[in-house]
Backbone bond lengths (Angstrom), bond angles and torsions (degrees), N, CA, C in turn:
res aa  C-N    CA-C-N  psi(-1)  N-CA   C-N-CA  omega(-1)  CA-C   N-CA-C  phi
1 X - - - 1.459 - - 1.524 109.81 -
2 X 1.324 116.76 134.99 1.455 121.67 -179.97 1.518 110.07 -68.38
3 X 1.330 116.03 130.42 1.459 121.18 177.78 1.518 109.13 -108.31
4 X 1.322 116.22 123.95 1.457 121.10 179.43 1.521 109.64 -95.54
5 X 1.356 118.48 143.95 1.459 119.89 173.73 1.525 110.04 -65.04
6 X 1.324 116.51 132.68 1.452 121.96 -176.75 1.522 111.02 -110.30
7 X 1.329 115.47 172.17 1.457 120.46 175.75 1.521 110.63 -60.84
8 X 1.322 116.93 -38.73 1.462 120.48 178.56 1.521 110.85 -64.23
9 X 1.335 117.92 -40.57 1.468 121.16 177.22 1.528 110.73 -57.97
10 X 1.327 115.87 -43.76 1.468 119.98 -178.47 1.523 110.35 -65.02
11 X 1.336 116.63 -42.86 1.460 119.79 179.42 1.523 111.06 -60.52
12 X 1.323 117.19 -41.93 1.466 121.19 -179.51 1.521 110.98 -68.36
13 X 1.343 116.60 -44.73 1.465 120.27 -179.49 1.522 112.10 -62.97
14 X 1.333 116.32 -32.83 1.466 120.24 -179.55 1.522 112.70 -84.62
15 X 1.316 115.94 3.12 1.460 118.94 177.65 1.509 114.11 74.01
16 X 1.337 117.37 16.90 1.466 120.55 -179.81 1.527 108.93 -86.88
17 X 1.335 115.95 70.19 1.458 120.10 -173.78 1.526 112.67 -61.20
18 X 1.323 116.76 -40.71 1.464 118.93 -179.21 1.517 110.86 -65.42
19 X 1.342 117.38 -37.71 1.458 120.43 177.98 1.524 110.67 -71.13
20 X 1.338 116.79 -37.61 1.462 120.08 -177.00 1.520 111.48 -60.73
21 X 1.314 116.86 -43.15 1.452 119.74 179.87 1.515 112.34 -62.68
22 X 1.322 116.28 -42.42 1.462 120.33 179.25 1.519 110.77 -67.29
23 X 1.335 116.44 -43.85 1.468 120.84 -177.28 1.519 110.77 -62.96
24 X 1.333 116.84 -43.82 1.460 120.19 -179.29 1.527 110.61 -59.90
25 X 1.320 116.29 -33.78 1.459 120.90 -176.95 1.522 112.25 -73.63
26 X 1.345 117.70 -40.28 1.458 119.32 -169.00 1.523 115.09 -101.11
27 X 1.341 118.55 -20.30 1.461 117.66 -169.24 1.527 113.30 -81.18
28 X 1.339 117.88 -10.99 1.461 119.00 -176.14 1.525 112.38 -65.25
29 X 1.326 117.27 -22.83 1.468 120.46 178.44 1.519 112.26 -80.33
30 X 1.329 116.91 -0.58 1.459 120.96 -175.36 1.533 108.82 -126.42
31 X 1.339 117.76 88.38 1.470 120.28 -173.05 1.515 113.68 -63.20
32 X 1.339 117.91 -30.61 1.461 119.62 178.96 1.522 111.54 -67.64
33 X 1.331 117.59 -20.71 1.460 122.56 176.46 1.523 110.84 -95.05
34 X 1.340 116.10 -48.51 1.464 120.61 -174.76 1.522 112.51 -65.26
35 X 1.344 117.13 -40.63 1.465 120.70 -174.72 1.518 112.95 -100.95
36 X 1.324 116.79 -3.57 1.459 119.80 -177.48 1.517 113.13 -71.80
37 X 1.324 115.79 158.45 1.466 121.96 175.82 1.530 107.99 -82.61
38 X 1.336 116.52 127.02 1.463 121.86 179.61 1.522 110.12 -116.16
39 X 1.326 115.86 142.49 1.458 121.58 174.62 1.520 109.17 -138.64
40 X 1.321 116.25 159.62 1.459 121.17 178.47 1.522 109.76 -112.91
41 X 1.334 115.56 153.65 1.458 121.41 173.28 1.523 108.37 -129.57
42 X 1.315 116.68 158.64 1.464 120.26 -173.94 1.522 112.42 -71.51
43 X 1.330 115.74 -40.68 1.459 119.31 -176.49 1.511 112.26 -108.02
44 X 1.339 115.38 -141.97 1.455 120.94 -177.30 1.518 112.88 -104.22
45 X 1.345 117.23 -17.55 1.460 119.82 179.83 1.526 109.14 -157.98
46 X 1.299 116.42 168.88 1.463 121.55 175.79 1.518 108.77 -160.24
47 X 1.291 115.17 159.81 1.463 120.45 177.14 1.524 109.27 -102.37
48 X 1.312 115.51 138.91 1.458 120.78 179.94 1.515 109.33 -136.12
49 X 1.313 116.14 149.63 1.456 120.84 176.50 1.516 110.02 -88.56
50 X 1.307 116.02 131.32 1.456 122.33 177.21 1.519 108.27 -111.78
51 X 1.332 117.62 118.59 1.459 120.50 -179.34 1.523 109.58 -67.79
52 X 1.322 116.74 127.00 1.465 121.44 179.38 1.521 112.54 -105.81
53 X 1.336 117.66 -18.36 1.465 120.04 174.98 1.515 109.40 -162.78
54 X 1.332 116.26 157.31 1.456 121.87 174.86 1.522 108.21 -109.25
55 X 1.337 117.36 154.17 1.462 119.07 -175.62 1.528 112.63 -77.88
56 X 1.312 115.56 158.31 1.457 121.80 168.77 1.526 108.25 -86.91
57 X 1.326 116.38 120.15 1.465 121.47 -174.89 1.525 109.13 -105.45
58 X 1.352 118.41 113.31 1.469 120.58 -176.47 1.535 112.21 -90.61
59 X 1.316 116.36 163.89 1.454 121.70 166.18 1.530 108.48 -79.71
60 X 1.349 117.07 172.57 1.454 120.13 175.05 1.517 110.09 -145.14
61 X 1.312 116.62 159.31 1.457 121.66 173.91 1.520 109.78 -80.61
62 X 1.321 116.46 164.15 1.462 121.00 174.79 1.520 109.51 -61.57
63 X 1.338 115.49 141.54 1.464 122.60 178.62 1.532 112.73 64.09
64 X 1.295 116.89 22.92 1.472 121.10 179.16 1.521 108.61 -127.92
65 X 1.314 115.73 133.86 1.457 119.70 178.36 1.522 111.67 -85.11
66 X 1.328 115.51 172.77 1.462 121.46 175.01 1.522 109.20 -131.71
67 X 1.281 115.54 157.26 1.462 120.58 178.87 1.527 110.36 -66.79
68 X 1.319 115.34 146.31 1.460 120.74 176.59 1.531 108.65 -67.80
69 X 1.321 116.38 134.40 1.468 120.75 179.62 1.523 109.10 -121.13
70 X 1.307 116.09 157.87 1.466 120.48 177.54 1.526 109.50 -161.09
71 X 1.322 114.86 158.67 1.450 120.14 173.43 1.524 109.13 -72.35
72 X 1.318 115.80 160.10 1.461 119.98 172.48 1.524 108.47 -109.08
73 X 1.334 115.87 144.45 1.453 121.69 -175.01 1.523 109.87 -132.21
74 X 1.324 114.72 154.65 1.458 121.31 168.27 1.525 107.52 -112.86
75 X 1.316 116.83 137.09 1.455 121.49 179.33 1.527 108.02 -89.02
76 X 1.334 116.51 117.21 1.460 119.75 -172.88 1.523 110.01 -121.23
77 X 1.329 115.22 138.41 1.461 121.30 176.99 1.526 109.27 -91.44
78 X 1.317 115.89 124.01 1.458 121.99 175.13 1.521 107.46 -104.33
79 X 1.324 116.95 123.49 1.459 121.45 -176.14 1.523 110.97 -120.17
80 X 1.328 115.54 153.55 1.455 121.15 173.30 1.525 108.72 -112.42
81 X 1.327 115.35 156.76 1.468 121.09 -172.59 1.523 109.73 -132.23
82 X 1.319 115.77 151.62 1.460 121.49 -174.66 1.522 110.79 -74.39
83 X 1.325 115.04 124.39 1.462 122.29 170.64 1.524 105.88 -120.09
84 X 1.325 116.87 111.81 1.462 121.07 -169.08 1.535 111.64 -138.43
85 X 1.348 117.02 63.76 1.465 118.63 178.33 1.526 111.31 -63.77
86 X 1.313 115.07 142.49 1.461 123.45 -173.81 1.520 107.33 -130.14
87 X 1.301 117.47 133.02 1.458 118.73 179.08 1.522 110.12 -133.92
88 X 1.340 114.75 154.42 1.448 121.20 -177.50 1.526 109.19 -147.32
89 X 1.304 116.64 155.91 1.461 120.88 177.60 1.517 109.23 -149.72
90 X 1.302 115.52 155.24 1.466 123.02 178.69 1.536 109.37 -62.86
91 X 1.330 117.72 123.51 1.460 121.31 -178.03 1.529 111.39 -61.82
92 X 1.324 116.59 -38.88 1.462 119.63 -179.30 1.524 111.17 -64.25
93 X 1.336 116.67 -38.91 1.460 120.74 179.28 1.528 110.38 -68.22
94 X 1.337 116.16 -44.58 1.464 119.75 -179.68 1.525 111.37 -64.26
95 X 1.328 116.19 -42.49 1.466 119.79 -178.73 1.526 112.24 -65.73
96 X 1.333 116.26 -28.28 1.464 120.66 -178.86 1.527 112.70 -87.07
97 X 1.323 118.07 -2.46 1.453 121.20 -179.53 1.524 110.64 -62.44
98 X 1.334 115.67 139.55 1.459 121.18 -178.69 1.527 111.50 -58.20
99 X 1.350 116.04 -35.59 1.473 120.56 -178.37 1.519 112.25 -86.64
100 X 1.310 118.01 -4.67 1.449 121.69 -178.64 1.515 112.33 97.59
101 X 1.329 118.32 161.10 1.469 121.16 -176.51 1.519 113.78 -63.86
102 X 1.347 117.69 -32.70 1.457 119.59 -178.32 1.531 111.12 -63.12
103 X 1.329 117.12 -43.94 1.460 120.78 179.49 1.520 110.79 -67.24
104 X 1.334 116.71 -38.50 1.460 120.67 178.97 1.527 110.15 -62.77
105 X 1.327 116.67 -46.01 1.469 121.67 -179.96 1.521 110.04 -63.91
106 X 1.337 116.97 -40.99 1.466 120.34 179.87 1.527 110.96 -62.36
107 X 1.327 117.20 -37.62 1.462 120.68 177.93 1.523 110.84 -64.83
108 X 1.340 116.02 -43.39 1.460 120.06 176.58 1.525 111.10 -61.40
109 X 1.321 115.77 -43.25 1.464 120.67 -178.63 1.518 110.79 -63.20
110 X 1.336 117.70 -41.21 1.461 120.82 180.00 1.517 111.03 -63.19
111 X 1.327 117.22 -38.64 1.462 120.51 178.59 1.511 112.63 -64.97
112 X 1.323 116.44 -42.91 1.465 119.73 179.91 1.529 110.47 -68.74
113 X 1.336 117.33 -39.61 1.460 119.28 178.48 1.522 110.75 -65.29
114 X 1.327 117.43 -36.69 1.461 120.03 175.55 1.527 110.10 -59.63
115 X 1.340 116.78 -41.87 1.465 119.69 176.19 1.522 112.07 -61.99
116 X 1.347 116.40 -39.19 1.463 120.13 178.62 1.529 110.84 -65.12
117 X 1.345 117.07 -40.59 1.461 120.51 178.78 1.529 110.80 -65.43
118 X 1.329 117.15 -37.50 1.461 120.41 177.43 1.525 110.91 -62.34
119 X 1.334 116.18 -41.61 1.461 119.96 178.83 1.524 111.07 -66.44
120 X 1.339 117.58 -44.48 1.461 120.79 177.77 1.521 110.58 -58.85
121 X 1.327 116.12 -43.98 1.465 120.42 -176.81 1.519 111.53 -63.40
122 X 1.322 118.11 -46.05 1.468 119.14 -178.73 1.522 111.36 -68.51
123 X 1.344 116.65 -33.26 1.461 119.03 178.69 1.526 111.70 -73.42
124 X 1.321 117.92 -22.69 1.463 121.17 172.83 1.522 110.11 -54.77
125 X 1.319 117.08 -38.55 1.459 121.47 179.37 1.527 112.36 -91.56
126 X 1.338 116.73 -48.22 1.468 120.43 -166.56 1.525 114.28 -103.53
127 X 1.321 118.22 -7.49 1.454 120.59 175.27 1.508 113.13 52.10
128 X 1.323 115.89 -116.16 1.464 121.80 -174.21 1.519 112.88 -101.29
129 X 1.310 117.50 18.87 1.460 119.75 179.91 1.527 109.79 -56.33
130 X 1.316 116.40 140.02 1.454 121.33 -169.51 1.525 114.29 -62.10
131 X 1.324 118.90 -31.04 1.464 120.27 -178.73 1.528 113.23 -116.62
132 X 1.309 117.75 -33.17 1.454 120.52 -176.08 1.520 112.86 -92.34
133 X 1.331 117.40 -19.11 1.455 121.72 -179.47 1.512 111.62 -115.44
134 X 1.322 116.89 -142.74 1.461 123.39 179.91 1.519 107.39 -142.51
135 X 1.314 116.45 124.35 1.465 121.57 -173.81 1.525 113.14 -59.71
136 X 1.335 118.05 -22.91 1.467 121.08 -177.27 1.529 112.27 -103.46
137 X 1.329 116.51 9.95 1.463 120.69 -176.74 1.526 111.22 -88.15
138 X 1.315 115.18 -176.95 1.460 122.85 176.66 1.531 109.49 -80.13
139 X 1.333 119.06 157.53 1.465 120.93 173.02 1.531 110.34 -62.18
140 X 1.334 116.51 135.50 1.454 121.01 -178.31 1.514 112.52 -100.43
141 X 1.327 116.34 -169.42 1.467 120.32 178.83 1.518 111.47 -58.05
142 X 1.335 116.96 -37.29 1.456 120.25 -177.32 1.519 111.19 -62.12
143 X 1.339 116.66 -25.64 1.467 121.81 -180.00 1.522 112.22 -90.46
144 X 1.340 117.86 -13.42 1.455 120.38 -166.71 1.523 115.25 -120.24
145 X 1.330 117.87 -17.19 1.463 117.87 -175.76 1.528 110.34 -81.63
146 X 1.313 116.09 166.88 1.462 122.05 -179.39 1.530 108.28 -84.31
147 X 1.335 115.76 95.62 1.462 121.24 -173.96 1.522 113.01 -73.61
148 X 1.326 117.23 -7.85 1.466 120.14 179.16 1.522 111.87 -92.18
149 X 1.335 116.55 -43.46 1.464 120.18 -171.47 1.524 114.58 -112.09
150 X 1.326 118.56 -17.18 1.466 120.95 -175.12 1.524 110.48 -114.87
151 X 1.306 116.00 50.46 1.459 121.38 -178.26 1.518 109.21 -144.76
152 X 1.331 115.39 145.34 1.457 123.01 172.55 1.518 106.87 -121.82
153 X 1.326 117.60 126.97 1.460 122.64 -176.90 1.524 109.49 -98.42
154 X 1.352 115.91 115.35 1.463 120.67 177.95 1.526 111.94 -78.20
155 X 1.343 116.39 -11.02 1.467 123.30 170.97 1.526 113.70 65.72
156 X 1.334 117.26 33.12 1.454 120.09 172.06 1.517 110.64 -63.72
157 X 1.331 116.71 152.01 1.472 120.51 -173.43 1.525 114.15 -123.44
158 X 1.321 119.32 -12.51 1.464 120.73 -179.19 1.522 109.73 -78.74
159 X 1.324 118.79 119.80 1.468 121.20 -175.04 1.527 112.72 -59.81
160 X 1.330 114.16 142.05 1.471 122.95 173.48 1.533 113.86 57.23
161 X 1.323 116.52 28.89 1.473 120.90 173.77 1.519 111.02 -125.00
162 X 1.307 116.74 12.36 1.456 120.34 -177.85 1.516 112.37 -80.60
163 X 1.314 114.76 159.61 1.455 121.07 171.60 1.516 107.81 -146.51
164 X 1.335 115.63 171.99 1.462 121.35 -178.45 1.519 110.25 -126.98
165 X 1.309 115.16 155.98 1.462 122.69 165.61 1.521 105.84 -118.73
166 X 1.317 115.90 131.74 1.464 121.40 -179.51 1.519 109.47 -112.25
167 X 1.325 116.34 128.45 1.461 122.96 174.55 1.522 106.92 -105.64
168 X 1.335 116.76 120.79 1.463 121.40 -168.18 1.522 110.71 -129.51
169 X 1.322 114.82 137.49 1.462 122.58 170.31 1.522 107.95 -105.58
170 X 1.348 117.23 120.01 1.459 121.31 -178.98 1.530 110.98 -82.94
171 X 1.331 116.49 152.35 1.457 120.96 173.47 1.518 112.13 145.09
172 X 1.317 116.02 160.71 1.464 121.15 178.13 1.515 110.88 -58.80
173 X 1.327 116.79 -35.24 1.456 120.60 -179.80 1.528 112.23 -91.38
174 X 1.321 116.72 9.54 1.460 120.95 -177.77 1.523 108.80 -131.76
175 X 1.337 117.52 -103.12 1.466 122.47 178.41 1.522 108.64 -120.70
176 X 1.316 116.91 128.92 1.462 120.90 -178.50 1.522 110.24 -147.99
177 X 1.319 114.91 142.66 1.458 121.00 167.86 1.531 108.61 -74.67
178 X 1.330 116.37 151.48 1.462 122.21 179.05 1.525 108.55 -128.40
179 X 1.329 116.71 136.72 1.464 121.82 172.98 1.510 108.92 -117.86
180 X 1.317 116.71 123.87 1.464 121.59 -178.26 1.517 113.27 -81.89
181 X 1.336 114.01 173.78 1.465 122.66 179.14 1.529 111.72 55.51
182 X 1.328 115.09 46.62 1.453 119.90 176.58 1.506 114.24 68.52
183 X 1.337 115.83 24.71 1.456 119.39 -179.09 1.514 113.16 81.01
184 X 1.337 116.11 28.52 1.465 119.91 -179.56 1.531 110.53 -55.34
185 X 1.297 115.20 127.10 1.460 122.37 179.14 1.519 105.71 -151.70
186 X 1.313 116.37 87.48 1.459 121.09 -167.80 1.518 111.18 -120.92
187 X 1.324 115.66 128.83 1.463 122.00 169.82 1.519 107.38 -105.09
188 X 1.313 116.98 120.74 1.461 120.53 -177.25 1.525 110.46 -69.15
189 X 1.315 116.11 156.59 1.457 120.22 171.49 1.527 108.90 -68.02
190 X 1.333 118.44 145.40 1.467 119.75 175.98 1.531 110.36 -58.60
191 X 1.299 116.42 138.97 1.452 121.62 179.41 1.528 109.52 -133.10
192 X 1.310 116.08 156.38 1.459 121.39 -178.85 1.517 108.92 -99.08
193 X 1.327 116.02 124.08 1.462 121.86 179.80 1.519 109.37 -140.78
194 X 1.327 115.01 168.17 1.454 120.30 170.80 1.522 108.45 -83.13
195 X 1.334 115.98 122.97 1.455 120.96 178.36 1.527 108.67 -114.75
196 X 1.322 117.84 176.94 1.467 121.81 -176.34 1.528 110.39 -125.60
197 X 1.345 115.21 143.65 1.453 118.46 173.87 1.525 109.31 -84.57
198 X 1.343 117.26 -176.49 1.461 120.58 -175.61 1.519 112.75 -62.91
199 X 1.314 116.83 -22.94 1.468 120.46 179.22 1.520 112.24 -92.54
200 X 1.341 116.73 1.06 1.457 120.27 179.19 1.512 114.48 88.85
201 X 1.327 117.14 6.51 1.459 120.15 -179.52 1.522 110.43 -81.32
202 X 1.359 117.28 141.91 1.462 119.94 -175.60 1.532 112.75 -80.41
203 X 1.325 114.78 150.03 1.454 122.46 170.56 1.518 107.98 -154.78
204 X 1.328 116.30 163.26 1.455 120.90 -179.78 1.525 109.50 -88.68
205 X 1.332 116.00 132.44 1.458 119.11 -177.07 1.511 112.77 -143.06
206 X 1.313 114.22 164.86 1.456 121.25 169.38 1.525 108.12 -88.80
207 X 1.342 116.33 139.46 1.462 122.48 -177.79 1.518 109.00 -130.63
208 X 1.329 115.74 141.54 1.466 121.12 179.38 1.518 107.88 -152.67
209 X 1.346 117.92 153.60 1.458 120.16 177.77 1.525 110.88 -148.03
210 X 1.315 114.61 159.62 1.473 123.57 176.38 1.515 107.98 -114.98
211 X 1.320 117.44 138.92 1.460 121.39 177.52 1.517 109.85 -128.36
212 X 1.337 115.95 123.87 1.454 121.73 173.40 1.526 108.01 -148.90
213 X 1.329 116.10 160.72 1.465 121.38 -178.62 1.536 109.05 -129.68
214 X 1.327 117.41 82.35 1.462 120.22 -177.35 1.525 112.84 -86.56
215 X 1.309 114.77 158.43 1.453 123.22 173.09 1.516 108.75 -154.79
216 X 1.327 116.88 178.39 1.458 121.03 -178.25 1.518 109.63 -133.20
217 X 1.321 116.32 131.72 1.461 122.88 178.85 1.528 109.67 -113.44
218 X 1.320 116.05 122.05 1.463 121.32 170.68 1.524 105.92 -112.32
219 X 1.331 115.27 94.19 1.460 120.45 -171.96 1.521 112.43 -80.67
220 X 1.325 116.90 -20.10 1.460 120.44 -179.18 1.524 107.76 -144.71
221 X 1.321 116.59 111.36 1.463 120.56 -172.89 1.528 112.55 -73.42
222 X 1.330 117.74 -8.17 1.465 119.35 174.89 1.525 111.76 -79.36
223 X 1.336 117.32 -6.85 1.461 121.44 -175.76 1.529 112.58 -97.39
224 X 1.326 117.32 11.17 1.467 122.44 177.55 1.523 108.21 -134.22
225 X 1.322 116.64 129.30 1.461 121.59 175.39 1.525 108.77 -129.91
226 X 1.309 115.46 138.53 1.466 120.91 -179.60 1.522 110.66 -117.25
227 X 1.328 116.81 136.81 1.458 122.62 165.33 1.526 106.37 -102.30
228 X 1.311 118.33 121.95 1.456 120.70 -175.33 1.530 111.38 -118.52
229 X 1.329 114.94 168.85 1.470 123.84 177.66 1.527 112.75 57.93
230 X 1.328 115.98 37.13 1.453 120.51 170.18 1.523 108.30 -79.50
231 X 1.324 117.24 121.89 1.460 122.30 -178.83 1.523 108.67 -133.13
232 X 1.330 115.49 -167.30 1.465 120.39 173.98 1.520 111.31 -93.52
233 X 1.339 117.89 1.97 1.461 121.22 179.06 1.527 110.35 -64.02
234 X 1.326 116.06 144.66 1.460 120.76 179.79 1.523 110.38 -56.78
235 X 1.332 115.83 130.01 1.457 121.06 179.23 1.515 114.52 81.01
236 X 1.342 116.78 2.20 1.468 120.48 -176.65 1.529 111.85 -120.77
237 X 1.324 116.30 19.70 1.457 121.38 179.85 1.523 110.18 -98.80
238 X 1.322 115.03 172.04 1.467 119.62 -176.74 1.528 110.67 -82.36
239 X 1.327 116.05 133.19 1.460 121.64 172.98 1.526 108.74 -147.20
240 X 1.323 115.77 177.99 1.465 120.02 -176.64 1.525 112.44 -67.41
241 X 1.322 117.39 -28.97 1.461 119.91 -179.94 1.522 111.26 -63.37
242 X 1.331 116.40 -45.20 1.471 118.68 -177.59 1.531 110.57 -73.26
243 X 1.340 117.03 -29.37 1.466 119.03 174.07 1.527 110.76 -67.00
244 X 1.318 116.59 -39.01 1.470 119.59 177.22 1.522 110.57 -64.18
245 X 1.328 116.46 -38.92 1.472 119.13 177.70 1.522 110.45 -63.27
246 X 1.334 116.85 -39.87 1.465 120.08 178.04 1.521 111.04 -64.36
247 X 1.327 117.40 -41.79 1.465 120.58 178.22 1.521 111.50 -62.18
248 X 1.322 116.50 -31.37 1.467 119.79 179.93 1.517 112.31 -68.38
249 X 1.336 117.48 -12.85 1.466 121.06 179.68 1.529 112.19 -81.06
250 X 1.349 117.33 -12.71 1.457 120.17 178.28 1.527 109.98 -80.41
251 X 1.330 117.38 149.93 1.469 119.72 175.41 1.522 110.74 -59.18
252 X 1.307 117.02 151.89 1.464 121.78 178.29 1.529 109.85 -56.15
253 X 1.310 115.94 134.00 1.460 120.69 178.73 1.511 114.37 88.36
254 X 1.338 118.38 -8.78 1.467 121.95 179.51 1.520 108.82 -103.50
255 X 1.315 115.80 124.55 1.462 121.90 178.77 1.526 108.22 -118.14
256 X 1.327 118.60 128.53 1.471 119.28 179.44 1.519 110.99 -64.55
257 X 1.318 115.51 155.88 1.460 120.60 179.19 1.517 112.63 -84.22
258 X 1.329 116.85 -22.76 1.457 118.88 -174.23 1.523 110.46 -158.62
259 X 1.334 115.22 151.08 1.461 122.98 168.00 1.523 106.61 -112.12
260 X 1.329 117.34 114.52 1.455 122.65 -177.00 1.519 109.48 -99.56
261 X 1.351 116.55 128.03 1.460 119.90 -174.49 1.522 110.77 -153.65
262 X 1.331 116.09 169.40 1.459 122.07 176.93 1.518 110.53 -84.36
263 X 1.327 116.04 169.43 1.460 120.78 174.35 1.527 110.98 -61.82
264 X 1.335 115.96 -37.86 1.458 119.45 179.96 1.523 110.87 -61.28
265 X 1.323 116.60 -43.73 1.462 119.90 179.69 1.522 110.96 -65.20
266 X 1.326 116.48 -42.17 1.463 118.50 179.72 1.525 110.88 -62.90
267 X 1.342 117.41 -38.55 1.454 120.29 179.35 1.529 111.11 -69.04
268 X 1.338 117.04 -36.72 1.466 119.42 174.56 1.528 110.49 -61.11
269 X 1.323 116.41 -41.30 1.460 120.31 178.61 1.526 110.53 -64.03
270 X 1.333 117.06 -42.96 1.471 120.34 179.11 1.531 110.93 -61.01
271 X 1.328 116.67 -45.10 1.459 120.06 -179.46 1.528 111.36 -63.75
272 X 1.331 116.78 -36.61 1.462 119.10 178.61 1.521 110.62 -65.13
273 X 1.321 117.21 -33.41 1.459 120.65 178.49 1.528 110.99 -75.75
274 X 1.322 117.13 -32.40 1.463 120.44 176.01 1.524 110.49 -61.93
275 X 1.328 115.94 -40.63 1.462 120.77 -177.80 1.521 112.26 -65.19
276 X 1.322 117.13 -23.58 1.472 120.39 -178.55 1.524 112.17 -107.75
277 X 1.349 115.92 10.38 1.454 120.65 -178.14 1.532 109.17 -78.13
278 X 1.312 117.08 122.05 1.469 121.36 -175.66 1.516 112.52 -64.32
279 X 1.343 117.52 -27.38 1.465 120.43 -178.26 1.522 112.22 -83.23
280 X 1.328 116.87 -15.26 1.452 120.21 -176.88 1.515 113.58 82.33
281 X 1.332 117.59 -4.34 1.460 121.36 178.69 1.527 110.38 -78.06
282 X 1.325 117.41 148.43 1.464 119.04 176.77 1.532 111.25 -58.97
283 X 1.301 116.11 137.65 1.464 120.20 177.98 1.522 109.83 -70.81
284 X 1.326 118.33 148.65 1.469 120.14 176.64 1.519 110.79 -69.61
285 X 1.322 114.97 164.26 1.465 119.64 176.03 1.524 108.80 -60.68
286 X 1.327 118.19 125.99 1.474 120.16 -175.74 1.525 112.58 -65.73
287 X 1.302 115.23 136.61 1.467 120.43 174.01 1.525 111.60 -114.07
288 X 1.337 117.17 -12.25 1.451 120.48 178.24 1.520 109.19 -161.16
289 X 1.312 115.45 167.49 1.461 123.09 173.49 1.516 107.85 -142.60
290 X 1.315 116.84 123.43 1.463 122.75 -179.21 1.525 111.86 55.18
291 X 1.344 114.96 34.16 1.458 120.23 177.31 1.510 114.89 84.24
292 X 1.340 118.05 -1.81 1.465 121.60 178.93 1.528 108.97 -97.70
293 X 1.341 118.78 127.20 1.462 120.48 -178.29 1.526 112.27 -62.34
294 X 1.326 115.08 145.65 1.463 122.61 173.66 1.518 108.38 -102.20
295 X 1.323 117.20 132.63 1.460 122.07 175.45 1.522 108.45 -123.94
296 X 1.311 116.09 128.60 1.462 121.64 179.25 1.516 108.97 -92.63
297 X 1.323 116.22 136.94 1.456 121.91 -179.50 1.523 110.42 -136.63
298 X 1.326 115.53 147.70 1.463 121.06 173.96 1.523 111.23 -88.56
299 X 1.324 117.56 -4.10 1.457 120.42 -175.08 1.527 112.93 -81.00
300 X 1.335 117.83 -20.52 1.457 121.18 174.47 1.524 107.64 -86.20
301 X 1.319 116.50 131.15 1.465 120.80 -175.69 1.521 111.51 -84.48
302 X 1.322 115.68 151.28 1.462 122.43 170.10 1.527 110.60 -97.66
303 X 1.327 115.57 14.87 1.468 120.95 -176.94 1.534 111.41 -127.35
304 X 1.308 117.10 29.36 1.462 120.15 179.85 1.525 110.62 -64.35
305 X 1.327 117.85 136.41 1.460 119.06 171.71 1.523 110.35 -66.75
306 X 1.308 116.61 147.47 1.461 120.18 -176.40 1.529 112.10 -68.26
307 X 1.336 116.94 -15.13 1.458 121.13 178.47 1.515 112.86 -82.20
308 X 1.323 116.91 -8.99 1.471 120.04 -175.71 1.534 110.21 -78.17
């Protein structure tokens, strides 16, 4: 089985032991992060060529030449962005904790890292979208996929109740997460500083922060397919037929690694299978479709505008 480098692998290789423990604990709820392909770069950005078409290669007669052919490429800048969650707690409260200040601080750190993973996950799909993403984040799949040829429209009509299913192929030549500055992923040691309460009054607290520079690379836009406008409207829900149509959008011989969807979409798929079950028994919760694993995520919204 092919093993992809993960965020946890990078944290361990970089010696970020404190970050590795936290990441292993919280990232399992985020399949686009836990199972995604991760790579590091030396700086903060780089330029890469993205193939946009392959040439038509003809036969020729003996003693006859042929025209030179080549692929066409677009030169794309891949950038990483600062993700620097910071957390603090009252030193007196932490010191009085039954488990000790270290355990109290670790609990706070895990909560903040979970928030950071939630933000990374939603930006994987929505990038800089004004409400569903983060204006200061990296461009997401919604900004990078081929919205003309690699999309299936479920044609839902109820405003702000849409959702998407994303079919993704992981890899350096497909879709990959990027970490800048050599894969920097650093959790600072707890330090004692003066912090402020909600009224601006000073108190002594423990302070800690995480620093990473993530980005997203879509090196080949044929390796991502989106099903959009899935709603609860009749005929606009998820079923195996529309998943098969989405799979047909991939090049021959290319199979996506995962189908990412919400719980609502997975339940719609299950109900569609129940309706066609010859025994009349409820279908089990789907774990795959056409041999491609299904992963449920909370990062895809069930409130997408139909214009997205």
